[in-house]
C-alpha positions in Angstrom: 0.1 -0.1 0.0 1.5 3.7 -0.9 2.0 5.5 2.3 0.8 9.1 1.9 1.1 11.5 4.4 -2.1 13.9 5.0 -5.9 13.3 5.0 -6.7 10.2 3.3 -10.3 9.1 2.7 -11.0 5.6 3.7 -13.1 3.5 1.8 -17.0 3.6 2.6 -18.6 0.6 0.7 -15.8 -1.8 0.8 -17.6 -5.0 2.2 -20.8 -3.8 0.8 -20.4 -3.0 -2.9 -17.0 -4.7 -3.1 -14.8 -7.0 -0.8 -13.0 -5.3 2.1 -10.0 -7.8 1.9 -7.2 -7.2 -0.8 -7.2 -10.9 -2.1 -10.8 -11.2 -2.7 -11.1 -7.8 -4.1 -8.2 -8.2 -6.7 -9.7 -11.7 -7.6 -13.3 -10.1 -8.4 -11.9 -7.3 -10.3 -9.4 -9.5 -12.4 -12.2 -11.8 -13.1 -14.4 -9.1 -14.4 -11.6 -8.2 -16.5 -10.4 -11.4 -17.8 -13.9 -12.5 -18.8 -15.1 -9.0 -20.2 -14.9 -9.1 -24.4 -12.4 -7.3 -25.9 -13.4 -4.0 -27.2 -12.5 -2.1 -30.2 -11.9 1.2 -28.5 -8.1 1.2 -27.2 -7.6 5.0 -26.8 -10.6 6.2 -25.5 -10.5 9.7 -23.6 -13.8 9.2 -21.7 -15.2 6.0 -20.6 -18.9 5.4 -19.0 -19.2 2.6 -16.3 -21.5 1.6 -14.2 -21.3 1.8 -10.2 -23.5 -0.9 -8.9 -22.0 -3.8 -6.2 -19.6 -6.0 -8.2 -21.5 -9.1 -8.4 -24.1 -7.0 -10.3 -22.2 -4.5 -12.5 -18.5 -5.6 -12.3 -18.9 -7.4 -15.6 -20.0 -4.7 -17.5 -17.6 -2.1 -15.8 -14.7 -4.8 -16.9 -15.5 -4.1 -20.5 -15.0 -0.3 -20.3 -11.8 -0.8 -17.9 -10.1 -3.9 -19.5 -8.7 -2.0 -22.6 -6.7 0.6 -20.0 -4.3 -1.8 -18.9 -2.5 -1.4 -22.6 -1.9 2.4 -21.4 -0.6 1.6 -18.1 2.2 4.1 -17.6 0.6 6.6 -20.0 -2.6 7.5 -18.0 -1.2 9.1 -15.1 -4.5 11.0 -14.1 -7.9 9.8 -13.7 -10.9 12.4 -13.6 -13.9 10.3 -11.7 -17.0 12.1 -12.2 -20.5 10.6 -11.1 -23.9 11.3 -9.3 -24.5 12.0 -5.5 -27.0 9.3 -4.3 -27.3 10.1 -0.5 -27.0 14.0 -0.2 -28.8 16.4 -2.1 -26.3 19.4 -2.7 -26.0 22.5 -5.5 -22.9 22.6 -8.3 -20.3 20.0 -8.0 -18.0 18.9 -5.2 -14.8 17.3 -4.0 -13.4 16.0 -0.8 -10.9 17.4 1.4 -8.8 14.5 0.9 -5.3 14.0 0.0 -5.6 10.6 -1.3 -8.3 7.8 -1.6 -7.7 4.5 0.0 -9.2 1.1 -0.8 -8.0 -2.3 0.2 -5.6 -2.1 -2.8 -3.8 0.6 -1.9 -4.1 4.4 -1.8 -4.5 6.8 -4.6 -3.2 10.3 -4.4 -5.5 13.0 -5.3 -4.4 15.8 -7.8 -4.6 18.7 -6.0 -3.4 20.9 -8.6 -6.5 20.5 -10.8 -8.8 20.6 -8.0 -7.3 24.2 -7.4 -8.0 25.1 -10.7 -11.7 23.6 -10.5 -12.4 25.5 -7.3 -12.0 28.7 -8.9 -15.1 28.0 -10.7 -18.7 28.9 -9.5 -20.8 26.3 -7.6 -17.4 23.9 -7.4 -16.8 23.3 -3.7 -15.2 20.9 -1.1 -17.8 19.0 0.7 -16.8 15.8 2.8 -20.3 15.7 4.0 -21.7 15.0 0.5 -19.2 11.9 0.3 -20.2 10.3 3.4 -21.2 6.7 2.2 -21.3 7.7 -1.3 -20.3 4.9 -3.8 -20.7 6.6 -7.4 -17.1 7.3 -7.4 -15.3 4.9 -5.1 -16.4 1.9 -7.0 -14.2 2.7 -10.1 -11.1 3.1 -8.1 -10.4 -0.4 -7.4 -10.9 -1.3 -11.0 -8.6 1.9 -12.3 -5.9 0.5 -9.4 -5.7 -2.8 -11.1 -5.3 -1.5 -14.9 -3.2 1.4 -14.3 -1.2 0.7 -11.2 0.1 4.2 -10.1 -2.2 7.2 -11.0 -3.9 10.1 -9.3 -7.3 11.2 -9.0 -9.6 13.9 -9.5 -13.1 13.4 -7.7 -15.7 15.1 -8.8 -19.2 14.9 -7.6 -22.4 15.9 -9.4 -25.3 17.6 -7.6 -28.0 19.7 -9.0 -26.5 21.6 -12.2 -26.5 21.7 -15.9 -24.4 20.0 -18.4 -22.9 23.0 -19.5 -21.3 23.4 -16.1 -20.2 19.9 -15.7 -18.7 20.1 -19.3 -16.7 23.2 -18.1 -15.3 21.5 -15.1 -14.2 18.7 -17.2 -12.9 21.0 -19.8 -10.5 22.4 -17.1 -9.0 19.0 -16.3 -9.1 17.8 -20.1 -5.1 17.4 -20.3 -3.6 15.1 -22.9 -3.2 11.6 -23.4 -2.1 11.1 -19.5 -5.8 12.3 -18.6 -8.7 9.9 -18.6 -12.1 10.9 -17.7 -14.2 8.2 -15.9 -18.0 8.7 -15.9 -19.9 6.7 -13.3 -23.7 6.0 -14.3 -25.9 3.1 -13.7 -28.8 2.8 -16.3 -32.7 2.4 -15.8 -33.6 1.2 -12.2 -36.2 -1.3 -10.8 -38.2 -1.8 -14.2 -38.9 -5.2 -15.3 -36.5 -6.9 -17.3 -38.1 -6.6 -20.7 -38.6 -2.7 -20.2 -35.5 -2.2 -18.7 -33.7 -3.6 -22.0 -35.6 -1.6 -23.9 -35.3 1.7 -22.1 -31.3 1.1 -21.5 -30.8 0.5 -25.3 -32.6 3.4 -26.1 -30.5 5.3 -23.6 -27.5 3.9 -24.9 -28.4 4.8 -28.5 -28.9 8.4 -27.5 -25.7 8.2 -25.5 -23.7 7.0 -29.2 -25.7 9.9 -31.0 -24.6 12.3 -28.7 -28.3 13.3 -28.0 -27.6 14.5 -24.1 -30.7 16.8 -24.0 -32.7 13.4 -24.5 -31.0 11.2 -21.4 -32.8 12.0 -18.0 -32.7 10.4 -14.6 -35.4 8.0 -15.8 -32.4 6.7 -18.1 -29.3 6.9 -16.0 -28.9 8.2 -12.7 -25.6 9.9 -13.9 -27.1 11.5 -16.6 -25.9 15.2 -15.7 -22.2 13.7 -15.5 -22.9 11.6 -18.9 -24.4 15.1 -20.6 -21.4 16.8 -19.3 -19.1 14.6 -21.3 -21.2 14.6 -24.1 -21.1 18.2 -24.3 -17.4 17.9 -24.8 -17.5 14.8 -27.1 -19.2 17.3 -29.4 -16.7 20.0 -28.9 -13.6 17.6 -29.3 -15.1 15.5 -32.1 -15.3 12.3 -30.3 -16.5 9.3 -31.5 -18.3 7.0 -29.0 -19.2 3.3 -28.9 -21.7 1.5 -26.7 -19.5 -1.6 -25.6 -21.9 -3.3 -23.3 -25.6 -3.1 -22.1 -27.0 -5.7 -19.5 -29.1 -5.5 -16.4 -29.3 -7.3 -12.8 -31.4 -9.6 -14.4 -28.7 -10.8 -16.9 -25.5 -10.8 -13.9 -27.3 -12.0 -10.8 -30.8 -11.5 -9.4 -34.6 -11.9 -10.8 -36.0 -10.0 -13.5 -38.9 -8.6 -11.9 -37.0 -5.7 -10.6 -33.7 -4.8 -12.3 -31.0 -2.3 -12.6 -29.4 -1.6 -16.2 -25.8 -1.1 -16.9 -23.9 0.2 -19.9 -20.4 0.8 -21.0 -19.2 2.9 -23.5 -15.9 4.7 -24.8 -15.5 7.8 -26.3 -12.3 8.0 -28.6 -10.9 10.8 -31.0 -12.8 10.6 -34.2 -9.7 11.6 -36.1 -7.4 9.1 -35.1 -10.3 6.2 -34.4 -9.5 3.2 -36.5 -11.8 -0.1 -36.7 -10.0 -3.1 -35.9 -9.1 -4.9 -39.4 -11.7 -7.7 -38.7 -14.4 -5.1 -38.5 -12.9 -2.9 -41.6 -13.3 -6.2 -43.4 -16.8 -7.1 -42.3 -18.2 -3.7 -43.4 -16.2 -4.2 -47.0 -17.8 -7.6 -47.1 -21.0 -6.1 -46.3 -20.9 -3.5 -49.2 -19.8 -6.0 -51.5 -23.1 -8.3 -50.5 -25.2 -5.5 -51.3 -23.6 -4.6 -54.5 -23.7 -7.9 -55.9 -27.5 -8.7 -54.4 -28.5 -5.3 -56.1 -27.0 -6.4 -59.2 -28.7 -9.9 -59.6 -32.1 -8.9 -58.0 -32.1 -5.1 -59.1 -33.3 -4.2 -55.3 -31.7 -3.6 -52.0 -31.4 -6.5 -49.7 -33.7 -6.4 -46.6 -30.4 -7.0 -44.1 -31.1 -7.3 -40.5 -28.3 -7.4 -37.7 -26.6 -11.1 -36.9 -25.7 -12.2 -33.6 -21.9 -11.7 -31.7 -21.1 -8.3 -33.7 -18.5 -6.3 -32.8 -19.7 -3.1 -31.1 -18.2 -0.9 -33.7 -20.6 -2.4 -36.0 -23.6 -2.1 -34.2 -22.7 1.2 -33.2 -25.0 4.4 -34.4 -22.6 5.7 -37.1 -23.4 7.8 -40.5 -21.5 6.5 -43.6 -20.6 6.9 -47.3 -20.1 4.1 -49.7 -17.9 5.0 -52.9 -17.4 3.0 -56.0 -15.0 3.3 -58.3 -14.4 1.5 -61.8 -11.5 1.9 -63.7 -10.1 4.5 -61.4 -12.9 6.8 -62.0 -15.7 7.7 -59.7 -19.1 5.5 -60.2 -21.3 6.3 -57.4 -20.9 7.5 -53.8 -24.0 8.0 -51.7 -24.1 8.0 -47.7 -25.5 9.5 -44.4 -24.6 13.0 -43.1 -26.0 12.1 -39.4 -26.3 8.5 -37.9 -29.5 7.1 -37.9 -29.1 3.6 -37.8 -26.0 0.8 -36.8 -23.0 1.2 -38.8 -23.4 -2.4 -40.8 -26.7 -1.5 -41.9 -25.9 2.1 -42.9 -23.0 0.6 -45.3 -25.3 -1.9 -46.6 -27.7 0.6 -47.2 -25.6 2.9 -48.8 -23.5 0.8 -50.8 -26.7 -0.3 -52.7 -27.5 3.5 -53.4 -23.9 4.2 -54.4 -24.2 1.6 -57.0 -27.7 1.7 -58.3 -29.1 5.0 -56.7 -26.9 7.8 -57.6 -28.3 10.0 -59.9 -25.4 11.0 -62.0 -24.7 7.3 -63.2 -26.4 4.4 -64.5 -26.7 1.3 -62.5 -23.7 -0.6 -62.3 -23.2 -3.8 -64.1 -22.1 -7.2 -62.5 -19.3 -7.0 -65.4 -18.4 -3.3 -64.1 -18.5 -4.6 -60.4 -15.4 -7.2 -61.1 -13.4 -4.5 -61.6 -15.0 -2.1 -59.1 -13.4 -0.7 -55.7 -15.3 -0.2 -52.5 -14.3 2.5 -50.2 -15.9 2.9 -47.1 -16.1 6.3 -45.0 -17.2 6.6 -41.6 -18.3 10.1 -40.4 -18.1 11.7 -36.9 -20.7 14.3 -36.2 -20.9 17.5 -38.1 -19.9 20.4 -35.7 -20.6 24.2 -36.8 -17.6 25.9 -38.3 -17.1 29.7 -36.9 -15.6 31.9 -39.5 -15.8 35.7 -40.5 -16.2 35.8 -44.1 -15.2 33.7 -47.2 -11.3 34.3 -46.5 -11.2 33.4 -42.9 -13.3 30.0 -43.8 -10.6 29.1 -46.6 -7.8 29.8 -43.7 -9.7 27.4 -41.0 -10.4 24.8 -43.4 -7.9 21.9 -42.7 -6.3 20.2 -46.0 -6.6 16.4 -46.0 -8.2 16.1 -42.8 -11.8 18.1 -42.9 -14.9 16.9 -44.6 -17.1 20.0 -45.1 -20.8 20.6 -45.5 -21.7 24.2 -46.8 -25.7 24.9 -46.4 -27.4 28.2 -47.9 -31.2 28.0 -47.4 -32.4 24.7 -48.8 -29.0 24.4 -50.6 -26.3 21.9 -49.6 -23.2 20.6 -50.9 -20.9 18.0 -48.9 -17.5 17.0 -49.7 -15.4 13.8 -48.2 -11.9 14.4 -46.9 -10.6 12.5 -49.7 -11.9 15.4 -52.3 -8.7 17.2 -50.9 -7.0 15.0 -53.2 -8.0 16.5 -56.3 -8.3 19.9 -55.1 -5.5 20.6 -52.6 -6.1 24.2 -52.2 -8.6 25.3 -49.8 -9.6 28.2 -52.0 -10.6 25.5 -54.7 -12.0 23.3 -52.1 -14.6 25.8 -51.0 -15.2 27.5 -54.3 -16.1 24.0 -55.7 -18.0 23.0 -52.7 -20.3 25.9 -53.4 -20.6 24.8 -57.0 -21.9 21.2 -55.4 -24.3 23.2 -53.5 -26.0 24.7 -56.5 -24.0 28.1 -55.8 -22.2 30.1 -58.1 -18.5 29.6 -57.1 -17.7 33.0 -56.4 -21.0 33.3 -54.5 -21.0 34.4 -51.2 -23.5 35.3 -48.6 -23.4 36.1 -44.7 -26.2 33.5 -44.6 -23.6 30.6 -45.3 -23.4 28.0 -42.7 -20.4 25.3 -42.8 -20.1 22.2 -40.7 -16.9 20.4 -40.6 -16.1 16.6 -39.5 -13.6 13.8 -39.9 -13.4 10.6 -41.3 -12.1 7.0 -40.9 -11.9 5.7 -44.4 -10.7 2.7 -46.1 -11.2 0.1 -49.3 -10.6 -2.7 -51.1 -11.1 -4.5 -54.4 -14.7 -6.1 -55.4 -14.2 -9.7 -54.6 -16.1 -13.0 -54.1 -18.2 -12.8 -51.0 -17.8 -14.7 -48.2 -20.2 -15.0 -45.5 -21.8 -11.6 -44.7 -22.1 -10.9 -41.2 -25.9 -9.9 -41.7 -29.2 -11.7 -42.1 -30.7 -10.9 -45.6 -34.1 -11.8 -47.2 -33.9 -12.4 -51.0 
C-alpha cells in the first residue's frame, strides 16, 4: 500500500459493494476484466461505466476498463465524475482528502487540478456529501488494477447543468495522460424487458450525442453523462457502446432490475476500427452490391449475432464505388440514424444503383470495381468571419465540409482534397456542389466540419456476410 501523509479518505462501501479483503477484491476485479469481451476502442479519452455492487455490474464495468491496461504508464491522472445518491446539493463537489484508499492501496488526489476547479462558481469542497457515497469509489479498484500508479480528480455532481459539468471537465481535460471516467447506472427497478428496451435506447442516445434526451429515468448519472457528451461534441469524439445488460443478466431476479452500460469515447480523427471490423464492412458492401446487381433491388438486411460493438454502433457512413479509377457512385448519410453495418449496406446499394449522376452498375463493372467506406464523425458548426477566414480555417486532407445556404447543401469528403488540394479551390467547388456560383458569398452561409475514418478494397467474391438477409 502506498504511504501518503495527510488526510486520506477511507473506503466507505468496502465489504458492501466490493470485498474488503485485498485478495478477494483483487480476484473479483481480475475476473471481471478477464471475462470481459475485447473492445474495439483501445484509446478512449472518456469511458462510461456502472457503479453498482461488483457481483451485479462488475462484468459490464470490466468491459470499459479492460482496454486501459494497455495504457498503463501513459494514463497518470483519472478524473472520476458521477452522481450524488445520498446527499442532495447544488453544483459540483470534491473532498478535502489528499488521497483515496481502497483495500488495494491509496491513490493520491491531484490537488493542482482541484485548485483550478475550485476557482469555478458552484464548485466546492464538501466531505459531507461524500459520506457513504459509492458512485466514484467503486471505479477506483478497477483503475488501480489496470493502471497501477495514477492520481485521481474526484468530482461529485449535484443539481447543475451539463454546461457546468462540461466546463469542469474541460478545465482538467489534459492530454494522453488524462482519462475521464464517468460513473452511471442506467434504468432502475423496471421489469427485465422494459429495462432492456429503455437501456438500449439510452445507449443509442449516448452514441448519437443526444444529451438533451437523457434524463434520470434512463441514467442516474445523466448530468455527468451530459457534461461528457457536451465535450464529445466539442472535441469531435466518436462514441461506441460496449456492453448493455442489467442485474437480471448478471445476478438476481428479473421482476425488478437495474440497468448497466459501458461506453468509450475516442477522438474521431484518429479512431481506427480493428482490421476484422473493416473487413466485415467491406464484405457487407460487396454483398449489397452483388445482391443489387442480381436482383435489381436492395437486400432486406438485419443484424446478425455476436457482432463487434463497432458494427452495431450508431454511425453515419458514405460508400464510394470506383471503376477503372473513376468515380462510379457515391452515396451516404450525413447524420447517424442506424447501426453502422446496416448503414454501409444501405449506402452501398445506393452508390451502385441510386446515384443520379450514373447509370446502375452492371455485374461486369463490379468485377473490376473498388469499394471505399468512410465513417463520418458528428458534424460540428465551423465559426468563421467571411470567405477568406473560412478558407484559412479549412484543414486540407483532414476536414470533410458541409456547406449550406437556405435549402441548398453541398458535401465533400476529406478524400476530395486529393483532387482539390488548395483550400480556395476546395471551398469554391463546394459552393458549386451546393448549386451556388463559385464566386458566390453570403453571410447566410453555414459550414459544418467533420472527420472520417476511410478504407477500401477491390470488389471480390463474397464470403459469409455478417447479416441476415431476405432474398
